[in-house]
N, C-alpha and C positions, 0 to 999 in steps of 0.2 A: 559499388561495382562498375564495371567497365561493360559495354556491349559487346557483342561476340567478335565484332570487327575490330574492337581495339579504339573504337572513337567514342568520345565523352557524351556526344548527342543523345545515344540512345539508352541512357540509363534510365533503369527502372527502379532502383533501389537509391532512395535518397537518404541524407545524412541523417534527418528526421527520423525515418525509418528506423535507422541503425540505433540511434539513442534510445528509441521507444524500446525497442527489443533489449537493451540491457536494464532498463526500467520497468518495463511491464511483463507480467507473468502471463498472461492472456486476459480472458474475459470471466468474468464472474457470472457464474451459473445463477445466482440469486439476486443480483443487481441489474436483473435485465439488461445483460451483455456489457456493461460498463466495464470499461479496462481496469484491471486489477494489478497494482504495483506488487514488485517483488517484496517478499516477506511481508505479505498482508494477508490477513484472514477475515473471513466475513463474520461479523456478530449476529446471530440470531436474535439478541434481544434488541439491538439498536437497528439492525436491518441495515447496515452498510459496511464497507470493508474498511478495516483499520490497519494501519501501518505498524508492522513490529507490534500486533497484538498479543497481549498477555493473559488479559481475562475480562469479563464484564464484571465490575463491582456493583453489587446491589446497596451497599452503604453511600457511595456518592452516585449511584443511579446513573453510570456512565462506563464504557470502556477505558480499559487501561492500556495505553500503546505507547508509541514514540512522542507523542505530543504531549502529554501529561503524566510519565513515568516519576519524574522527579516530584512533582505536585503530589502523587499519590505517596510516595514514599514518604515525604514531610508530613501528611496526613496521618501516616501509620504512626510515624514517630512521635507525633502530638498526643495521639490515643493512647500509646505505651507510656508515656510520661504523666498523663493527666490522673 
């Protein structure tokens, strides 16, 4: 944003703040105030925020989220075919 007088020198809102507001949903109350990304949930079993959290799987002892969703589906497929 621009300062009230229209000059760029008085900006208090930076581009990084604007980018962060689009990707961060605030602070996680359980992660000691760490920034929480959008579409993330806190896993009580792991004690961390997981992006696009699906569930905590006791079979693989890990959270299923964005990073390993395809691997988890492959794991389920191998279990069904076995």
